[in-house]
N, C-alpha and C positions, 0 to 999 in steps of 0.2 A: 504494500500500500504506500502511496506517495504521502509525504509530509504535508499537513494542512497549513502549517506555518513554517516557512523556511527562515533559518538564521544564516546570514552571511557576514562574517567578520572581515572588516577592512582594516586599514591602518589607524587604529585608535577609535573606531566606531563600528556599529553593527546595523545591518538592515534586517528587519523582520518583514517578511512578505506573506500576506494572506494568499494561500495557494489552492484555491478551487476555481481556476479560470473558466472551466467548463460550466460552472454554476454561478458565474459572475462574482465569485468569492463570497457567496452568501454565507451567513454566520450560523454555525451549528454548535452544539455543546462540545462535540469532539474538537472542532477548530479552537474553541475558547480554552479547552484544556491544554492544548499545545501552546497557545498564546500565553496562558498563565505560567506554564513551566518556563518558557523563555524569559518572561519577566522576572521570575524568581531567580533564575540563573544569572541574569544581568545585574541584579540588584547589588551584588557584592563583587562584581567583576571590574576591578579598577583599570584593567587594560582597555575597557570600553568607556569612552568619555561622552558619547552621544549616540542616540538610537533614532533610526528613521523607520517609520512604519509605512508600508506601501501595499499595493495590491498587484497580483500577477495578471497578465493578459489585458483585457479591454478596460478594466476599471479598478478603482480602489475596492469597492464592495457595493453590491446592490442592497445590502441590509440583512436583517434577520431572515433566515430561511423559513418561509411561511409553511413549507411542508413539514419541517421539524416542529413548528408550533402546533399544526393541525394534528400531528401524530402523538403529541404529548411528550414534552422533553423530559429526559431523565437528568434533572439538574441536581448536582451534589448537595446543595443546600439552598434555603431561601436567601435571595439577594446575592447569589454566587457570581452572576455575571457582573453586577455592579461592583462587588468586592474586587473582582479581577481587574476591572478598569481603574479602580481606586489604587490598586497596587501599581499599575502602570503610571498613573498620574503622580504617584509619590516616589517614583524612581529618583535617586539622588544624582541625576544627570539629565541634560536636556533631551526631550523626546519630540520629534517633528513628525507630523502626519503629512506625507507627500501624496496629495490626492489628484488622481486623474479619473476622468469618466464618472460613473455613478458613485454617489456617496449619500445613501438614503437611510433615514430612520436609525436602525441599529448601527449601521456603519457610521453615521454621523455622530452617534453617541461614542463610538470608539475613537473617532478622530478628535472629538472635543476633549477626550481624556489625555491627549497629547498636549504639550506646552503651547504649540501653535500649529496652524495649518498653512502650508504653501500649496497653491492650486495651479495645476496645469490649466491652460485655456480651455481644455476639453471638460473640465470638472463641472458637475451639476450636483446640487445639494437639495435636500428636502427632508421634512419630517412627515411621514404618512401614517403615524399611529391612528389618527382620527379616521382615516380612510378605511381602516380595517376594524374599527371599533376596539382598538387597543389603547392602553395607557402606558406611558414610559416607566420602566423600572431599572433602566441601566444608567440613568443620570441626565436624561434630556431636560427635565423640568428644572434642574439645578444648574447645569453647565451652560445651556443655551442662553438663558437670560443674563447670566454673568458675562457672556461674551458679546452679546448684541443688544442688550437692554430688554426689559420685560415686555414693552409694547411690541417690539419687532419679533420677539420670541412668540408672543401670543398670535401675531399675524401668521407666522410660519406654521405654528402648530394647529391653528384653527382652520386655515385654508388648505393645508397639505400641498401648497404650491412648491414647484421646483424652481430653483434659481440658478443662474449661471455663475461662472467664476468671478466676473466683474461685479455682479451684484453682491456676491459673498464678501468681496473686499470692501465694497461701499458700506455695508452694514457692520463690518468688523468681524465677520465670521472667519475669513481667511486673511492672511497678512498681505499677500501680493500674488499676482498672476504671472505665469511664465509660459511663453510659447512652447508647444509640445516638443519641437525639435531641440529645444534648449533645456528641457526640464531636468534630465539626468545630470547634465553639467552644472546647472544652477544648484541642485541639491548638494552635489559634491563640494562646490565652492562655499556654500553656506556652512556646511559641516566643518570644512577646513578652518573657517574663521572662528567657529565655536570651540573646536578642540584645541586651538592654539592657546586658549585661556585656561585658567586654573580650574581643575575639577573640584577642588575644595571650595572655591568661590561659587561655582555653578550650583553645587549642592546647598551651600549656605543661602544663596539668593533665592533658590526655590523654596526653602523652608520659610524664609522671611515673607515672601510674597504669599505663600499659602496661609501662614498664620495670621496675617493682617488683612487679607482680602475682605473688603467691605466693612472693615472696622472704622470707627471715627478716626480722623487724622491724628489727634493728640494721643490716642491709645496706640495707634500704629507707630508713631514716632517713639513713644516710650518703649514699646516692645523691641523696636530696632536697636535701641541703645542697650536695654537690659538683657536681651536674649542674643546679642551678637555672638557669632562663632569666633570672632577675633580674626587673627591672621593665620594663613595656611602654612604648612610646612615647606612650601615651595616659594614663599615670598622673597626671602633673601636671595635665592638663586635667580629669580626672575628680575629683581631690581639690579642685581650685579650684572646680569647679562645685558640689561638695557644701558647701564652707565658705562659699560665697556665699549659700546658701539662707537 
């Protein structure tokens, strides 16, 4: 049997690829189990300084496999999918969702658990829970409004409209759009800029942003001072390298 999520390690970073191209990478419990194990393995792997999440074939993912839902999923525990995405969200290193083609509903929930989304010009996004008389349990109601604002989240959730990559950038869902023929090169260049920086700082910054998200400014400022991780073990080396230039 083929792997449902592929891991490819590069020079200091890893690519996780959803690998059901014949099913448009639709999401099943089996696929999530493999994704979860990769996330656990990456958590303490200091050789990997950034993670890119992609989809094989024509798209990122068409979403939750409706056939899997109809047949009754054998989920390990209540909230297990949401917990898996939370584990990915809390990885102590940057996680980028590189989205091309379809990114609908469950797939959008997966992408939103990354630190940010970079979109190919072919990308299309949407939340179709309401189309199928479903409600989100993987994080849509929490992450989408934090990304785009509550009114825009309501519009997308109520209408089940599909939006293109440019609209996704306009509303703040994706960071920027890349032409399809430049997409792979842009992701590699972006990652190179990220992994050139301190893994210690990346982890500390993620913790600060997570802990203070949506808090009052004064509370956040106090948290930043009192809970600072301080300086990293590579600080002196990095400053020395710069001053010797």
